[in-house]
C-alpha positions in Angstrom: 260.9 313.7 153.5 258.8 310.6 153.1 262.0 308.5 153.0 263.0 309.8 156.4 259.6 309.0 157.9 259.7 305.5 156.4 263.2 304.8 157.7 262.1 305.9 161.2 259.1 303.7 161.0 261.2 300.7 160.0 263.7 301.4 162.8 260.8 301.5 165.2 259.5 298.2 164.0 262.9 296.6 164.3 263.3 298.0 167.8 259.9 296.7 168.9 260.8 293.2 167.4 264.1 293.2 169.3 262.5 294.1 172.5 259.8 291.4 172.1 262.5 288.9 171.4 264.5 290.0 174.5 261.3 289.6 176.7 260.7 286.2 175.2 264.2 285.0 175.9 264.1 286.4 179.5 260.8 284.6 180.2 262.1 281.4 178.6 265.3 281.3 180.6 263.4 282.3 183.7 261.2 279.1 183.2 264.3 277.0 182.5 265.9 278.1 185.7 262.7 277.5 187.8 262.2 274.1 186.2 265.7 273.3 187.4 265.0 274.4 191.0 267.0 277.7 190.6 265.7 281.2 191.2 264.2 282.6 188.0 265.3 286.1 188.8 268.9 285.0 188.3 268.4 285.5 184.6 268.3 289.2 185.2 271.8 289.5 186.7 274.8 289.5 184.3 277.5 286.9 184.9 275.4 285.3 187.7 273.0 284.1 185.0 275.8 282.4 183.2 277.0 280.8 186.5 273.4 279.5 187.2 273.1 278.2 183.7 276.4 276.3 184.2 275.1 274.8 187.4 271.8 273.8 185.7 273.9 272.2 183.0 275.7 270.2 185.6 279.0 271.9 185.0 281.4 273.3 187.7 280.9 277.0 188.5 284.6 277.8 188.0 284.0 277.2 184.2 282.7 280.8 184.3 286.3 281.9 184.4 287.0 280.0 181.3 284.4 282.0 179.5 286.7 285.0 179.6 289.3 283.3 177.5 288.9 283.9 173.8 288.0 280.8 171.7 288.0 278.6 174.9 284.7 280.3 175.8 283.1 279.0 172.6 284.0 275.4 173.5 282.9 275.9 177.2 279.5 277.4 176.0 278.9 274.5 173.7 279.7 271.9 176.4 277.4 273.8 178.8 274.6 273.6 176.2 275.2 269.9 175.8 274.9 269.5 179.5 271.7 271.7 179.6 270.1 269.6 176.8 271.1 266.3 178.5 269.7 267.4 181.8 266.4 268.1 180.2 266.4 264.8 178.3 267.2 266.3 174.9 269.7 265.1 172.4 272.4 266.5 170.1 269.9 267.9 167.6 268.5 270.0 170.3 271.9 271.3 171.2 272.4 272.4 167.6 269.1 274.2 167.9 270.2 275.9 171.1 273.4 277.1 169.4 271.9 278.4 166.1 268.3 279.2 166.9 268.2 280.0 170.7 265.2 282.2 170.3 263.2 279.1 169.3 264.8 276.4 171.4 265.0 278.1 174.8 261.3 278.8 174.7 260.7 275.1 173.7 262.8 274.1 176.7 261.2 276.6 179.1 257.5 276.4 178.1 257.4 272.9 176.7 256.9 269.6 178.5 260.6 269.0 179.1 261.4 268.2 182.8 264.7 268.7 184.5 266.4 265.4 185.1 269.7 266.6 186.6 270.5 267.4 190.2 269.5 270.8 191.6 272.4 270.9 194.0 
């Protein structure tokens, strides 16, 4: 019986950690969008948030359609992250961080001193 209680406690801790991570990522992307002159609430709407991220990255909005093509979507997403990092004055190492450790690098971008250098159009 103690094993069941311990497993439930562990699952609850994992769930709480995942929820905290989701809130952190939402807040970080909200800040990234507002720094770029876009509405922060856009992060809450599926697909539209990807469209806004593409625009913040300086990529055409129709690239969103390419994200529905398997394997092509990976290349498009990497190119979007390169554009995002460049528009915030960051380099290739930061792009690698956005790809592999987004829960660390998006908050750095959103809450750090990086300023948006691209066009908000």
